[in-house]
N, CA, C and O atoms as a GROMACS GRO file, in nm:
protein
  552
    1MET      N    1   1.545  -2.268   1.885
    1MET     CA    2   1.502  -2.152   1.961
    1MET      C    3   1.509  -2.027   1.874
    1MET      O    4   1.418  -1.944   1.875
    2ARG      N    5   1.619  -2.014   1.798
    2ARG     CA    6   1.636  -1.898   1.711
    2ARG      C    7   1.524  -1.893   1.607
    2ARG      O    8   1.470  -1.786   1.579
    3THR      N    9   1.488  -2.010   1.550
    3THR     CA   10   1.381  -2.015   1.452
    3THR      C   11   1.249  -1.972   1.513
    3THR      O   12   1.172  -1.899   1.451
    4LEU      N   13   1.222  -2.016   1.635
    4LEU     CA   14   1.100  -1.976   1.704
    4LEU      C   15   1.098  -1.826   1.727
    4LEU      O   16   0.995  -1.761   1.708
    5PHE      N   17   1.212  -1.770   1.769
    5PHE     CA   18   1.222  -1.626   1.791
    5PHE      C   19   1.198  -1.549   1.662
    5PHE      O   20   1.124  -1.451   1.662
    6LEU      N   21   1.260  -1.593   1.552
    6LEU     CA   22   1.242  -1.525   1.423
    6LEU      C   23   1.098  -1.538   1.375
    6LEU      O   24   1.043  -1.444   1.318
    7ALA      N   25   1.036  -1.653   1.398
    7ALA     CA   26   0.897  -1.671   1.359
    7ALA      C   27   0.807  -1.579   1.439
    7ALA      O   28   0.711  -1.523   1.385
    8LEU      N   29   0.837  -1.561   1.567
    8LEU     CA   30   0.759  -1.471   1.652
    8LEU      C   31   0.770  -1.328   1.602
    8LEU      O   32   0.670  -1.257   1.591
    9ILE      N   33   0.891  -1.285   1.571
    9ILE     CA   34   0.911  -1.149   1.519
    9ILE      C   35   0.838  -1.132   1.387
    9ILE      O   36   0.772  -1.031   1.365
   10ALA      N   37   0.849  -1.231   1.299
   10ALA     CA   38   0.784  -1.223   1.169
   10ALA      C   39   0.633  -1.216   1.183
   10ALA      O   40   0.567  -1.152   1.101
   11SER      N   41   0.577  -1.281   1.284
   11SER     CA   42   0.432  -1.278   1.301
   11SER      C   43   0.383  -1.145   1.356
   11SER      O   44   0.266  -1.111   1.340
   12VAL      N   45   0.471  -1.069   1.420
   12VAL     CA   46   0.433  -0.941   1.477
   12VAL      C   47   0.460  -0.827   1.380
   12VAL      O   48   0.383  -0.731   1.374
   13LEU      N   49   0.567  -0.838   1.304
   13LEU     CA   50   0.607  -0.730   1.214
   13LEU      C   51   0.585  -0.768   1.069
   13LEU      O   52   0.575  -0.886   1.036
   14PHE      N   53   0.577  -0.668   0.984
   14PHE     CA   54   0.552  -0.688   0.842
   14PHE      C   55   0.666  -0.628   0.764
   14PHE      O   56   0.705  -0.514   0.788
   15LEU      N   57   0.722  -0.705   0.670
   15LEU     CA   58   0.829  -0.653   0.585
   15LEU      C   59   0.765  -0.579   0.469
   15LEU      O   60   0.678  -0.633   0.400
   16ALA      N   61   0.808  -0.455   0.447
   16ALA     CA   62   0.748  -0.375   0.341
   16ALA      C   63   0.857  -0.310   0.257
   16ALA      O   64   0.950  -0.249   0.311
   17ALA      N   65   0.846  -0.323   0.128
   17ALA     CA   66   0.936  -0.254   0.036
   17ALA      C   67   0.861  -0.237  -0.094
   17ALA      O   68   0.783  -0.324  -0.134
   18CYS      N   69   0.885  -0.126  -0.162
   18CYS     CA   70   0.815  -0.099  -0.287
   18CYS      C   71   0.910  -0.103  -0.405
   18CYS      O   72   0.882  -0.041  -0.508
   19GLY      N   73   1.019  -0.171  -0.394
   19GLY     CA   74   1.113  -0.182  -0.504
   19GLY      C   75   1.177  -0.050  -0.538
   19GLY      O   76   1.233   0.016  -0.450
   20GLU      N   77   1.170  -0.011  -0.661
   20GLU     CA   78   1.240   0.109  -0.709
   20GLU      C   79   1.161   0.238  -0.690
   20GLU      O   80   1.199   0.340  -0.748
   21LYS      N   81   1.053   0.239  -0.614
   21LYS     CA   82   0.974   0.361  -0.590
   21LYS      C   83   1.057   0.464  -0.515
   21LYS      O   84   1.152   0.428  -0.444
   22ASP      N   85   1.021   0.596  -0.531
   22ASP     CA   86   1.087   0.701  -0.452
   22ASP      C   87   1.076   0.667  -0.303
   22ASP      O   88   0.986   0.667  -0.219
   23LEU      N   89   1.178   0.645  -0.305
   23LEU     CA   90   1.179   0.612  -0.163
   23LEU      C   91   1.198   0.736  -0.058
   23LEU      O   92   1.200   0.714   0.063
   24ASN      N   93   1.178   1.690   2.434
   24ASN     CA   94   1.194   1.612   2.529
   24ASN      C   95   1.095   1.672   2.632
   24ASN      O   96   1.082   1.620   2.743
   25VAL      N   97   0.844   1.677   2.576
   25VAL     CA   98   0.764   1.650   2.697
   25VAL      C   99   0.868   1.590   2.796
   25VAL      O  100   0.857   1.468   2.808
   26GLU      N  101   0.966   1.647   2.870
   26GLU     CA  102   1.079   1.606   2.953
   26GLU      C  103   1.060   1.462   3.000
   26GLU      O  104   0.960   1.451   3.071
   27LYS      N  105   1.163   1.285   2.970
   27LYS     CA  106   1.107   1.148   2.987
   27LYS      C  107   0.970   1.170   3.046
   27LYS      O  108   0.918   1.091   3.124
   28SER      N  109   0.909   1.297   2.999
   28SER     CA  110   0.776   1.332   3.046
   28SER      C  111   0.675   1.285   2.945
   28SER      O  112   0.688   1.314   2.826
   29ILE      N  113   0.578   1.214   2.990
   29ILE     CA  114   0.475   1.165   2.901
   29ILE      C  115   0.342   1.216   2.955
   29ILE      O  116   0.308   1.196   3.071
   30VAL      N  117   0.268   1.283   2.867
   30VAL     CA  118   0.136   1.331   2.907
   30VAL      C  119   0.035   1.230   2.856
   30VAL      O  120   0.028   1.205   2.735
   31LEU      N  121  -0.041   1.174   2.943
   31LEU     CA  122  -0.139   1.074   2.906
   31LEU      C  123  -0.260   1.140   2.841
   31LEU      O  124  -0.295   1.253   2.876
   32ASP      N  125  -0.322   1.070   2.747
   32ASP     CA  126  -0.439   1.121   2.680
   32ASP      C  127  -0.564   1.078   2.756
   32ASP      O  128  -0.656   1.020   2.697
   33SER      N  129  -0.568   1.105   2.886
   33SER     CA  130  -0.682   1.065   2.967
   33SER      C  131  -0.760   1.185   3.017
   33SER      O  132  -0.854   1.172   3.095
   34GLY      N  133  -0.720   1.304   2.970
   34GLY     CA  134  -0.782   1.424   3.020
   34GLY      C  135  -0.711   1.478   3.142
   34GLY      O  136  -0.732   1.593   3.180
   35LEU      N  137  -0.626   1.396   3.204
   35LEU     CA  138  -0.549   1.439   3.320
   35LEU      C  139  -0.411   1.483   3.275
   35LEU      O  140  -0.355   1.425   3.182
   36ASN      N  141  -0.356   1.583   3.338
   36ASN     CA  142  -0.221   1.628   3.306
   36ASN      C  143  -0.121   1.554   3.393
   36ASN      O  144  -0.069   1.608   3.491
   37VAL      N  145  -0.094   1.428   3.358
   37VAL     CA  146  -0.006   1.343   3.435
   37VAL      C  147   0.130   1.338   3.366
   37VAL      O  148   0.137   1.314   3.245
   38ILE      N  149   0.236   1.361   3.440
   38ILE     CA  150   0.370   1.362   3.384
   38ILE      C  151   0.456   1.265   3.463
   38ILE      O  152   0.450   1.261   3.586
   39TYR      N  153   0.537   1.186   3.393
   39TYR     CA  154   0.624   1.088   3.455
   39TYR      C  155   0.769   1.114   3.416
   39TYR      O  156   0.797   1.127   3.297
   40GLY      N  157   0.861   1.122   3.510
   40GLY     CA  158   1.005   1.127   3.485
   40GLY      C  159   1.053   1.247   3.408
   40GLY      O  160   0.983   1.347   3.394
   41SER      N  161   1.176   1.236   3.359
   41SER     CA  162   1.233   1.342   3.277
   41SER      C  163   1.276   1.284   3.144
   41SER      O  164   1.314   1.166   3.137
   42ASP      N  165   1.272   1.361   3.041
   42ASP     CA  166   1.296   1.317   2.904
   42ASP      C  167   1.445   1.324   2.872
   42ASP      O  168   1.505   1.432   2.876
   43ASP      N  169   1.506   1.210   2.841
   43ASP     CA  170   1.648   1.209   2.808
   43ASP      C  171   1.673   1.186   2.658
   43ASP      O  172   1.785   1.153   2.618
   44ARG      N  173   1.569   1.202   2.575
   44ARG     CA  174   1.588   1.189   2.430
   44ARG      C  175   1.681   1.298   2.380
   44ARG      O  176   1.689   1.406   2.439
   45LYS      N  177   1.752   1.268   2.272
   45LYS     CA  178   1.842   1.366   2.212
   45LYS      C  179   1.812   1.378   2.063
   45LYS      O  180   1.775   1.281   1.998
   46ASP      N  181   1.829   1.497   2.013
   46ASP     CA  182   1.819   1.519   1.870
   46ASP      C  183   1.948   1.469   1.806
   46ASP      O  184   2.051   1.459   1.874
   47TYR      N  185   1.944   1.438   1.679
   47TYR     CA  186   2.060   1.382   1.608
   47TYR      C  187   2.186   1.465   1.629
   47TYR      O  188   2.292   1.410   1.658
   48TYR      N  189   2.174   1.596   1.613
   48TYR     CA  190   2.292   1.682   1.624
   48TYR      C  191   2.354   1.681   1.764
   48TYR      O  192   2.469   1.722   1.780
   49GLN      N  193   2.280   1.636   1.866
   49GLN     CA  194   2.331   1.632   2.004
   49GLN      C  195   2.408   1.503   2.034
   49GLN      O  196   2.474   1.494   2.138
   50ILE      N  197   2.399   1.406   1.947
   50ILE     CA  198   2.464   1.276   1.969
   50ILE      C  199   2.611   1.286   1.928
   50ILE      O  200   2.642   1.333   1.819
   51ARG      N  201   2.699   1.240   2.015
   51ARG     CA  202   2.844   1.244   1.989
   51ARG      C  203   2.898   1.107   1.949
   51ARG      O  204   3.002   1.099   1.884
   52ASN      N  205   2.829   0.999   1.988
   52ASN     CA  206   2.874   0.863   1.959
   52ASN      C  207   2.851   0.833   1.810
   52ASN      O  208   2.737   0.827   1.764
   53MET      N  209   2.960   0.815   1.736
   53MET     CA  210   2.952   0.794   1.591
   53MET      C  211   2.883   0.663   1.555
   53MET      O  212   2.822   0.653   1.448
   54ASN      N  213   2.892   0.561   1.640
   54ASN     CA  214   2.823   0.434   1.613
   54ASN      C  215   2.672   0.453   1.616
   54ASN      O  216   2.600   0.397   1.534
   55ILE      N  217   2.625   0.531   1.712
   55ILE     CA  218   2.481   0.559   1.721
   55ILE      C  219   2.437   0.642   1.602
   55ILE      O  220   2.331   0.618   1.545
   56LYS      N  221   2.517   0.740   1.563
   56LYS     CA  222   2.483   0.822   1.446
   56LYS      C  223   2.476   0.737   1.319
   56LYS      O  224   2.388   0.757   1.235
   57LYS      N  225   2.569   0.643   1.307
   57LYS     CA  226   2.569   0.555   1.190
   57LYS      C  227   2.442   0.471   1.187
   57LYS      O  228   2.381   0.454   1.081
   58MET      N  229   2.402   0.417   1.303
   58MET     CA  230   2.280   0.337   1.310
   58MET      C  231   2.156   0.421   1.277
   58MET      O  232   2.060   0.370   1.219
   59ALA      N  233   2.159   0.547   1.312
   59ALA     CA  234   2.044   0.635   1.286
   59ALA      C  235   2.013   0.645   1.137
   59ALA      O  236   1.898   0.670   1.099
   60HIS      N  237   2.113   0.626   1.053
   60HIS     CA  238   2.091   0.636   0.908
   60HIS      C  239   2.010   0.518   0.854
   60HIS      O  240   1.965   0.523   0.739
   61SER      N  241   1.990   0.413   0.934
   61SER     CA  242   1.908   0.301   0.889
   61SER      C  243   1.761   0.320   0.929
   61SER      O  244   1.677   0.237   0.895
   62THR      N  245   1.731   0.427   1.000
   62THR     CA  246   1.594   0.455   1.042
   62THR      C  247   1.521   0.530   0.930
   62THR      O  248   1.576   0.622   0.870
   63VAL      N  249   1.398   0.489   0.904
   63VAL     CA  250   1.321   0.550   0.796
   63VAL      C  251   1.187   0.602   0.851
   63VAL      O  252   1.123   0.538   0.934
   64ALA      N  253   1.148   0.719   0.803
   64ALA     CA  254   1.016   0.775   0.835
   64ALA      C  255   0.921   0.738   0.721
   64ALA      O  256   0.953   0.761   0.604
   65LEU      N  257   0.806   0.683   0.754
   65LEU     CA  258   0.706   0.651   0.654
   65LEU      C  259   0.610   0.770   0.646
   65LEU      O  260   0.548   0.808   0.746
   66VAL      N  261   0.601   0.828   0.527
   66VAL     CA  262   0.529   0.953   0.507
   66VAL      C  263   0.427   0.936   0.396
   66VAL      O  264   0.455   0.876   0.292
   67ASP      N  265   0.307   0.988   0.420
   67ASP     CA  266   0.205   0.988   0.315
   67ASP      C  267   0.253   1.082   0.204
   67ASP      O  268   0.288   1.196   0.230
   68LYS      N  269   0.253   1.033   0.080
   68LYS     CA  270   0.303   1.114  -0.032
   68LYS      C  271   0.228   1.246  -0.046
   68LYS      O  272   0.284   1.343  -0.097
   69SER      N  273   0.103   1.251  -0.001
   69SER     CA  274   0.026   1.375  -0.012
   69SER      C  275   0.076   1.482   0.084
   69SER      O  276   0.037   1.598   0.072
   70ASP      N  277   0.162   1.446   0.179
   70ASP     CA  278   0.218   1.543   0.274
   70ASP      C  279   0.348   1.605   0.223
   70ASP      O  280   0.412   1.682   0.294
   71LEU      N  281   0.387   1.571   0.100
   71LEU     CA  282   0.510   1.623   0.042
   71LEU      C  283   0.480   1.681  -0.096
   71LEU      O  284   0.395   1.630  -0.169
   72ARG      N  285   0.550   1.787  -0.130
   72ARG     CA  286   0.542   1.846  -0.264
   72ARG      C  287   0.683   1.851  -0.320
   72ARG      O  288   0.772   1.910  -0.260
   73LYS      N  289   0.702   1.789  -0.437
   73LYS     CA  290   0.835   1.787  -0.500
   73LYS      C  291   0.859   1.919  -0.571
   73LYS      O  292   0.778   1.964  -0.651
   74ILE      N  293   0.973   1.980  -0.539
   74ILE     CA  294   1.015   2.105  -0.602
   74ILE      C  295   1.158   2.083  -0.651
   74ILE      O  296   1.252   2.088  -0.572
   75GLY      N  297   1.174   2.058  -0.780
   75GLY     CA  298   1.305   2.027  -0.834
   75GLY      C  299   1.355   1.896  -0.777
   75GLY      O  300   1.288   1.793  -0.787
   76SER      N  301   1.473   1.900  -0.716
   76SER     CA  302   1.528   1.778  -0.656
   76SER      C  303   1.501   1.770  -0.505
   76SER      O  304   1.553   1.682  -0.437
   77HIS      N  305   1.419   1.861  -0.453
   77HIS     CA  306   1.388   1.866  -0.310
   77HIS      C  307   1.238   1.848  -0.288
   77HIS      O  308   1.158   1.851  -0.382
   78TYR      N  309   1.202   1.831  -0.162
   78TYR     CA  310   1.062   1.818  -0.124
   78TYR      C  311   1.024   1.925  -0.023
   78TYR      O  312   1.104   1.959   0.065
   79GLN      N  313   0.903   1.978  -0.035
   79GLN     CA  314   0.848   2.070   0.063
   79GLN      C  315   0.752   1.989   0.150
   79GLN      O  316   0.670   1.913   0.099
   80VAL      N  317   0.763   2.007   0.282
   80VAL     CA  318   0.676   1.937   0.377
   80VAL      C  319   0.547   2.017   0.393
   80VAL      O  320   0.552   2.138   0.420
   81LEU      N  321   0.435   1.952   0.378
   81LEU     CA  322   0.305   2.018   0.387
   81LEU      C  323   0.234   1.987   0.519
   81LEU      O  324   0.112   1.973   0.522
   82ARG      N  325   0.310   1.976   0.626
   82ARG     CA  326   0.255   1.948   0.759
   82ARG      C  327   0.294   2.058   0.855
   82ARG      O  328   0.383   2.137   0.827
   83LYS      N  329   0.227   2.062   0.969
   83LYS     CA  330   0.255   2.161   1.072
   83LYS      C  331   0.340   2.100   1.183
   83LYS      O  332   0.378   1.983   1.175
   84SER      N  333   0.368   2.178   1.285
   84SER     CA  334   0.452   2.132   1.395
   84SER      C  335   0.383   2.020   1.474
   84SER      O  336   0.261   2.005   1.471
   85PHE      N  337   0.466   1.943   1.545
   85PHE     CA  338   0.418   1.835   1.630
   85PHE      C  339   0.318   1.888   1.733
   85PHE      O  340   0.212   1.830   1.754
   86ALA      N  341   0.354   2.000   1.798
   86ALA     CA  342   0.266   2.059   1.900
   86ALA      C  343   0.132   2.100   1.839
   86ALA      O  344   0.027   2.079   1.900
   87HIS      N  345   0.135   2.157   1.720
   87HIS     CA  346   0.011   2.201   1.654
   87HIS      C  347  -0.074   2.080   1.614
   87HIS      O  348  -0.194   2.078   1.638
   88GLU      N  349  -0.011   1.980   1.552
   88GLU     CA  350  -0.083   1.862   1.504
   88GLU      C  351  -0.153   1.787   1.618
   88GLU      O  352  -0.262   1.734   1.599
   89TYR      N  353  -0.090   1.784   1.737
   89TYR     CA  354  -0.144   1.706   1.848
   89TYR      C  355  -0.198   1.791   1.962
   89TYR      O  356  -0.234   1.737   2.067
   90GLY      N  357  -0.205   1.923   1.943
   90GLY     CA  358  -0.262   2.011   2.045
   90GLY      C  359  -0.183   2.011   2.174
   90GLY      O  360  -0.242   2.012   2.283
   91LEU      N  361  -0.050   2.010   2.164
   91LEU     CA  362   0.036   2.006   2.283
   91LEU      C  363   0.071   2.146   2.331
   91LEU      O  364   0.054   2.244   2.259
   92CYS      N  365   0.118   2.154   2.451
   92CYS     CA  366   0.163   2.282   2.508
   92CYS      C  367   0.281   2.333   2.425
   92CYS      O  368   0.358   2.254   2.371
   93PRO      N  369   0.296   2.465   2.415
   93PRO     CA  370   0.402   2.522   2.331
   93PRO      C  371   0.544   2.490   2.377
   93PRO      O  372   0.636   2.494   2.296
   94ASN      N  373   0.564   2.459   2.505
   94ASN     CA  374   0.699   2.434   2.556
   94ASN      C  375   0.739   2.287   2.552
   94ASN      O  376   0.842   2.251   2.609
   95VAL      N  377   0.661   2.200   2.488
   95VAL     CA  378   0.691   2.057   2.481
   95VAL      C  379   0.818   2.036   2.400
   95VAL      O  380   0.835   2.094   2.293
   96LYS      N  381   0.908   1.951   2.453
   96LYS     CA  382   1.033   1.922   2.383
   96LYS      C  383   1.001   1.868   2.243
   96LYS      O  384   0.917   1.779   2.228
   97TYR      N  385   1.066   1.921   2.144
   97TYR     CA  386   1.048   1.886   2.002
   97TYR      C  387   0.914   1.931   1.946
   97TYR      O  388   0.881   1.897   1.832
   98GLY      N  389   0.837   2.004   2.021
   98GLY     CA  390   0.704   2.047   1.977
   98GLY      C  391   0.705   2.136   1.854
   98GLY      O  392   0.607   2.138   1.780
   99LYS      N  393   0.814   2.208   1.832
   99LYS     CA  394   0.820   2.298   1.717
   99LYS      C  395   0.867   2.227   1.590
   99LYS      O  396   0.863   2.284   1.481
  100GLN      N  397   0.912   2.103   1.604
  100GLN     CA  398   0.955   2.028   1.486
  100GLN      C  399   0.835   1.979   1.408
  100GLN      O  400   0.726   1.964   1.462
  101VAL      N  401   0.856   1.955   1.279
  101VAL     CA  402   0.748   1.912   1.191
  101VAL      C  403   0.705   1.770   1.224
  101VAL      O  404   0.788   1.681   1.245
  102SER      N  405   0.576   1.749   1.229
  102SER     CA  406   0.518   1.616   1.249
  102SER      C  407   0.493   1.557   1.110
  102SER      O  408   0.393   1.588   1.046
  103LEU      N  409   0.585   1.473   1.065
  103LEU     CA  410   0.577   1.427   0.926
  103LEU      C  411   0.535   1.282   0.911
  103LEU      O  412   0.445   1.252   0.832
  104SER      N  413   0.596   1.191   0.984
  104SER     CA  414   0.573   1.049   0.958
  104SER      C  415   0.451   0.996   1.033
  104SER      O  416   0.415   1.045   1.140
  105PHE      N  417   0.390   0.895   0.973
  105PHE     CA  418   0.280   0.826   1.041
  105PHE      C  419   0.330   0.694   1.101
  105PHE      O  420   0.261   0.633   1.183
  106CYS      N  421   0.448   0.652   1.061
  106CYS     CA  422   0.510   0.530   1.114
  106CYS      C  423   0.661   0.540   1.089
  106CYS      O  424   0.708   0.632   1.023
  107SER      N  425   0.734   0.444   1.143
  107SER     CA  426   0.878   0.438   1.119
  107SER      C  427   0.917   0.295   1.088
  107SER      O  428   0.837   0.203   1.102
  108GLY      N  429   1.040   0.278   1.046
  108GLY     CA  430   1.092   0.146   1.017
  108GLY      C  431   1.243   0.149   1.019
  108GLY      O  432   1.305   0.251   1.048
  109ILE      N  433   1.301   0.034   0.988
  109ILE     CA  434   1.447   0.026   0.980
  109ILE      C  435   1.485  -0.046   0.850
  109ILE      O  436   1.413  -0.133   0.802
  110LEU      N  437   1.597  -0.006   0.797
  110LEU     CA  438   1.651  -0.068   0.677
  110LEU      C  439   1.720  -0.198   0.718
  110LEU      O  440   1.813  -0.196   0.798
  111VAL      N  441   1.675  -0.310   0.664
  111VAL     CA  442   1.735  -0.439   0.700
  111VAL      C  443   1.815  -0.499   0.585
  111VAL      O  444   1.890  -0.595   0.605
  112ALA      N  445   1.801  -0.444   0.466
  112ALA     CA  446   1.879  -0.483   0.349
  112ALA      C  447   1.881  -0.362   0.257
  112ALA      O  448   1.809  -0.264   0.280
  113LYS      N  449   1.962  -0.368   0.154
  113LYS     CA  450   1.977  -0.253   0.064
  113LYS      C  451   1.843  -0.202   0.010
  113LYS      O  452   1.826  -0.082  -0.012
  114ASP      N  453   1.748  -0.293  -0.011
  114ASP     CA  454   1.620  -0.255  -0.069
  114ASP      C  455   1.501  -0.310   0.010
  114ASP      O  456   1.395  -0.337  -0.047
  115LEU      N  457   1.518  -0.325   0.143
  115LEU     CA  458   1.413  -0.384   0.224
  115LEU      C  459   1.399  -0.311   0.357
  115LEU      O  460   1.496  -0.293   0.430
  116VAL      N  461   1.275  -0.269   0.387
  116VAL     CA  462   1.245  -0.198   0.511
  116VAL      C  463   1.158  -0.286   0.598
  116VAL      O  464   1.066  -0.351   0.550
  117LEU      N  465   1.188  -0.288   0.728
  117LEU     CA  466   1.108  -0.360   0.828
  117LEU      C  467   1.024  -0.257   0.902
  117LEU      O  468   1.077  -0.159   0.956
  118THR      N  469   0.893  -0.279   0.906
  118THR     CA  470   0.802  -0.190   0.977
  118THR      C  471   0.686  -0.272   1.033
  118THR      O  472   0.675  -0.391   1.004
  119ALA      N  473   0.602  -0.211   1.110
  119ALA     CA  474   0.487  -0.282   1.167
  119ALA      C  475   0.380  -0.304   1.059
  119ALA      O  476   0.367  -0.224   0.966
  120GLY      N  477   0.305  -0.410   1.074
  120GLY     CA  478   0.204  -0.448   0.975
  120GLY      C  479   0.094  -0.345   0.957
  120GLY      O  480   0.033  -0.338   0.850
  121HIS      N  481   0.066  -0.265   1.060
  121HIS     CA  482  -0.040  -0.165   1.046
  121HIS      C  483   0.007  -0.042   0.968
  121HIS      O  484  -0.075   0.042   0.932
  122CYS      N  485   0.137  -0.031   0.943
  122CYS     CA  486   0.190   0.086   0.872
  122CYS      C  487   0.172   0.072   0.720
  122CYS      O  488   0.123   0.164   0.654
  123VAL      N  489   0.211  -0.041   0.667
  123VAL     CA  490   0.197  -0.070   0.524
  123VAL      C  491   0.134  -0.208   0.515
  123VAL      O  492   0.198  -0.309   0.548
  124PHE      N  493   0.010  -0.214   0.471
  124PHE     CA  494  -0.064  -0.339   0.480
  124PHE      C  495  -0.099  -0.400   0.345
  124PHE      O  496  -0.147  -0.514   0.340
  125ASP      N  497  -0.076  -0.328   0.236
  125ASP     CA  498  -0.097  -0.385   0.103
  125ASP      C  499  -0.017  -0.304   0.001
  125ASP      O  500   0.046  -0.204   0.036
  126GLN      N  501  -0.020  -0.347  -0.125
  126GLN     CA  502   0.059  -0.280  -0.229
  126GLN      C  503   0.016  -0.134  -0.248
  126GLN      O  504   0.100  -0.047  -0.269
  127ASP      N  505  -0.114  -0.107  -0.241
  127ASP     CA  506  -0.163   0.030  -0.258
  127ASP      C  507  -0.109   0.122  -0.148
  127ASP      O  508  -0.064   0.232  -0.177
  128SER      N  509  -0.114   0.077  -0.022
  128SER     CA  510  -0.064   0.162   0.086
  128SER      C  511   0.087   0.181   0.074
  128SER      O  512   0.139   0.286   0.111
  129CYS      N  513   0.156   0.081   0.022
  129CYS     CA  514   0.300   0.093   0.000
  129CYS      C  515   0.328   0.200  -0.106
  129CYS      O  516   0.418   0.283  -0.090
  130GLU      N  517   0.253   0.197  -0.214
  130GLU     CA  518   0.274   0.292  -0.323
  130GLU      C  519   0.235   0.434  -0.285
  130GLU      O  520   0.280   0.529  -0.350
  131GLU      N  521   0.151   0.451  -0.184
  131GLU     CA  522   0.112   0.584  -0.137
  131GLU      C  523   0.206   0.637  -0.029
  131GLU      O  524   0.187   0.747   0.023
  132THR      N  525   0.309   0.558   0.004
  132THR     CA  526   0.402   0.592   0.110
  132THR      C  527   0.537   0.632   0.054
  132THR      O  528   0.591   0.566  -0.034
  133GLN      N  529   0.591   0.741   0.106
  133GLN     CA  530   0.727   0.785   0.075
  133GLN      C  531   0.815   0.738   0.190
  133GLN      O  532   0.783   0.764   0.306
  134PHE      N  533   0.925   0.671   0.160
  134PHE     CA  534   1.018   0.623   0.262
  134PHE      C  535   1.131   0.724   0.272
  134PHE      O  536   1.214   0.734   0.182
  135VAL      N  537   1.134   0.801   0.382
  135VAL     CA  538   1.224   0.915   0.396
  135VAL      C  539   1.335   0.882   0.497
  135VAL      O  540   1.307   0.858   0.614
  136PHE      N  541   1.458   0.883   0.451
  136PHE     CA  542   1.573   0.862   0.538
  136PHE      C  543   1.636   0.997   0.572
  136PHE      O  544   1.621   1.094   0.498
  137ASP      N  545   1.707   1.001   0.683
  137ASP     CA  546   1.782   1.120   0.726
  137ASP      C  547   1.693   1.242   0.746
  137ASP      O  548   1.736   1.354   0.720
  138PHE      N  549   1.570   1.222   0.791
  138PHE     CA  550   1.479   1.334   0.818
  138PHE      C  551   1.499   1.382   0.959
  138PHE      O  552   1.432   1.476   1.002
   0.00000   0.00000   0.00000
């Protein structure tokens, strides 16, 4: 049964790693149907709002997949060349997290020291992997 479960996961998800490369709309969801439909209240929290240290530790295994063209290296740091989430997606100005930068096109999790698990549509070949910056702690 475990083998079947792992095979199912493997068929849905794609393992991507490039080796040594540089690596709250309140539980409110607005549907993209032209209608302003809102469901529930948003209980998401920003990292700094989380008090549970186990959850914070797990958060460090989350990676943002970023197009390298959206970053500019300045010394040992990077400048983000993207606009806010609200601006990028044409959202209302009061949307939770709307003022934060919309940087990643996908996400993943670190499953080994040098291996990231992400969906197959995020990184689909070696070229797309090499054009992707894997950003942790963003």
